[in-house]
C-alpha positions in Angstrom: 68.1 68.7 104.8 69.7 70.1 101.0 73.5 69.9 102.0 73.0 66.8 103.7 70.7 65.2 100.5 74.0 66.9 98.6 76.0 64.6 100.9 75.1 61.7 100.0 74.3 62.0 96.1 78.4 62.3 96.3 79.1 59.8 98.2 76.8 57.4 95.7 78.3 58.6 93.4 82.2 58.3 94.4 81.1 54.6 96.2 80.2 53.8 92.0 82.9 55.3 90.9 84.8 53.4 93.4 83.4 49.7 92.1 83.8 50.4 88.6 88.1 51.7 89.3 88.2 48.3 91.5 85.6 45.7 88.3 88.2 47.3 85.9 91.2 46.3 88.2 90.2 43.1 89.1 89.3 42.6 84.8 93.1 43.2 83.4 93.5 40.7 80.2 94.0 42.6 77.2 90.9 42.6 74.5 89.9 42.8 71.2 86.0 43.1 69.8 85.4 42.3 66.7 83.5 45.2 65.8 81.3 44.1 62.4 83.8 47.1 60.2 86.6 47.2 62.8 88.9 45.7 64.8 88.7 48.2 68.3 92.7 48.9 70.1 93.3 45.9 73.1 91.7 47.5 75.6 91.4 45.7 79.8 88.0 43.4 80.0 87.3 45.5 82.3 86.9 48.8 80.8 85.2 47.1 77.8 82.9 45.6 80.2 82.6 49.3 81.6 82.4 51.0 78.4 79.4 49.0 76.8 77.6 49.6 80.1 77.6 53.1 80.2 76.5 52.8 76.3 73.5 50.6 76.9 72.8 53.2 80.0 72.9 56.1 77.9 71.4 54.2 74.8 68.0 53.9 77.6 67.6 57.6 79.1 68.1 58.5 74.8 64.9 55.7 74.7 62.7 55.6 77.5 63.4 59.8 77.0 61.9 59.5 73.7 59.1 57.7 74.5 58.3 60.0 77.5 58.8 62.8 75.2 55.9 60.8 72.6 53.1 60.3 76.1 53.8 64.3 77.1 53.3 65.6 73.4 50.1 63.1 73.8 48.8 64.2 77.4 48.7 67.9 75.8 46.9 67.3 73.1 44.2 64.6 74.7 44.0 68.0 78.0 44.0 70.6 74.7 40.7 68.7 73.0 39.6 67.9 76.6 39.5 71.8 77.2 37.8 72.6 73.7 35.4 70.0 75.2 
């Protein structure tokens, strides 16, 4: 069962990577992003969109991980207080 699950995971990862590559190829217009303090190099529109999507996903994972860690600490304190009483 573990081998089937691993194969399915790798298949999904491959499909996502293939979809991202096709998306980047179809949106090949050069684009320079103007940040507040600097200008970016000209890259394709598809590459910029994929980069910003990945950055947003990583920031979402980071913030949700911080929230979950806070909830776990709070739960541990409550369980400790319950054990004392």
